[in-house]
C-alpha positions in Angstrom: 2.7 -6.9 3.5 1.7 -4.1 1.3 4.4 -3.1 -1.3 4.4 0.2 -3.2 6.7 0.4 -6.2 7.2 4.1 -6.8 9.4 5.8 -9.4 12.1 6.9 -6.9 11.5 4.6 -3.9 10.0 1.3 -2.9 7.9 1.2 0.3 7.1 -2.0 2.2 4.4 -1.7 4.8 3.1 -4.1 7.4 -0.7 -4.7 7.0 -3.3 -5.9 9.4 -5.7 -8.7 8.6 -8.5 -6.4 7.6 -6.4 -4.5 5.1 -5.0 -7.8 3.7 -8.4 -9.4 3.4 -9.9 -6.3 1.8 -7.5 -6.5 -1.1 -8.8 -9.9 -2.1 -12.5 -9.5 -1.1 -15.4 -9.5 -3.5 -16.1 -5.9 -2.7 -12.6 -4.8 -3.8 -14.0 -3.5 -7.1 -16.0 -0.9 -5.2 -13.1 0.0 -2.9 -11.3 3.3 -3.0 -8.5 4.6 -0.8 -7.9 8.0 0.7 -4.6 9.1 2.3 -5.8 11.1 5.3 -2.7 13.2 5.5 0.9 13.0 4.2 2.9 9.9 5.0 6.0 10.7 7.1 9.5 9.4 6.4 11.7 9.5 9.5 15.1 8.2 10.6 16.3 5.1 8.9 13.6 5.3 6.2 10.8 4.4 8.6 7.6 5.5 6.9 4.1 5.8 8.4 0.7 7.2 7.5 -3.0 6.7 7.5 -5.0 5.1 4.7 -8.8 5.0 4.7 -10.5 2.4 2.6 -14.1 3.1 1.8 -16.8 1.5 -0.3 -18.3 3.4 -3.2 -22.0 4.3 -2.9 -22.9 1.9 -5.7 -21.6 -1.1 -3.7 -24.1 -3.9 -3.4 -25.8 -4.8 -0.1 -23.8 -8.0 -0.1 -20.6 -6.0 -0.6 -21.5 -3.8 2.3 -22.4 -6.7 4.6 -19.1 -8.4 3.8 -17.2 -5.2 4.6 -19.0 -4.8 7.9 -18.4 -8.4 8.8 -14.7 -7.9 8.1 -14.5 -5.0 10.6 -15.4 -1.9 8.6 -17.2 0.9 10.3 -20.2 2.9 9.1 -21.0 6.6 9.5 -24.4 8.0 10.1 -24.5 9.0 6.5 -24.0 5.3 5.4 -20.3 5.6 4.4 -18.7 2.2 5.0 -15.0 2.6 5.8 -11.9 1.2 7.4 -8.9 3.3 8.6 -5.5 1.7 8.8 -2.3 3.1 10.2 0.5 1.7 8.1 4.1 1.5 9.2 7.0 0.4 7.0 10.3 1.2 5.4 11.4 3.2 2.3 14.1 1.7 0.0 16.0 2.7 -3.0 15.0 0.5 -6.0 17.6 -1.9 -7.4 18.7 -1.1 -11.0 17.2 -4.4 -12.2 13.7 -3.8 -10.9 10.8 -3.0 -13.2 7.3 -2.5 -11.7 5.4 -5.7 -11.7 1.7 -5.9 -11.7 0.8 -8.5 -9.1 -2.4 -6.8 -8.2 -3.5 -3.7 -10.0 -5.6 -1.0 -8.4 -8.6 0.5 -10.1 -6.8 3.9 -10.4 -3.4 5.5 -9.9 -3.0 7.2 -6.5 -0.9 10.3 -5.7 0.5 10.1 -2.2 2.2 13.0 -0.5 5.3 12.1 1.5 6.9 14.3 4.1 10.6 13.5 4.4 11.8 14.7 7.8 15.3 13.1 7.5 16.3 13.8 3.9 16.9 11.2 1.2 20.3 10.2 2.7 18.8 7.6 5.0 17.0 5.9 2.1 20.2 5.7 0.1 21.6 3.2 2.6 18.7 0.8 2.2 18.7 -1.1 -1.1 15.3 -2.5 -1.9 14.9 -6.3 -1.3 12.7 -6.4 -4.4 14.2 -7.2 -7.7 13.5 -8.9 -11.1 15.3 -12.1 -12.0 15.5 -13.3 -15.6 12.9 -16.1 -16.2 11.6 -15.8 -12.6 9.9 -12.5 -12.3 9.4 -10.6 -9.0 11.8 -11.9 -6.3 12.2 -10.8 -2.8 15.5 -11.2 -1.0 13.7 -12.5 2.1 10.7 -14.7 0.9 8.8 -14.1 4.1 8.6 -10.4 3.4 6.1 -10.4 0.5 2.6 -11.7 1.0 0.6 -9.2 -1.1 2.1 -6.7 -3.6 0.1 -3.7 -4.7 2.0 -1.3 -7.0 0.9 2.2 -6.7 2.6 4.9 -8.7 3.0 8.6 -8.1 4.8 8.6 -4.7 6.9 11.7 -4.3 9.4 12.2 -1.6 
């Protein structure tokens, strides 16, 4: 799972094995992400969009080989990339939630979100993520959270 803790909403996305492995790979320090087009929020808070992970030009030959082995593609110009279609849900944060830093990104990302259903759908779905005193980040369903990756700046 890929969890985004935004200021107004929480987003929980399914991730494939390549995306999940990339977040803990040795080449992660050279990894950047690009949102190819705006994410779309539909009925019931269903959210989907494309993310392209790409290695920075200064990545080592070993980093590039590891990414290729993982399933990354390569352009004729030598850009090593992976494109993922992410599908998940949008939730309203609980009052007792504060952003946790389970795995920080190298920079803050601004993601454009197109809301085709209005915010009313999200108001019905209270986030399963909350903070418990003395425990830290807790998920109402423990099977939901495998990897958390807080990214700020999401705007509905």
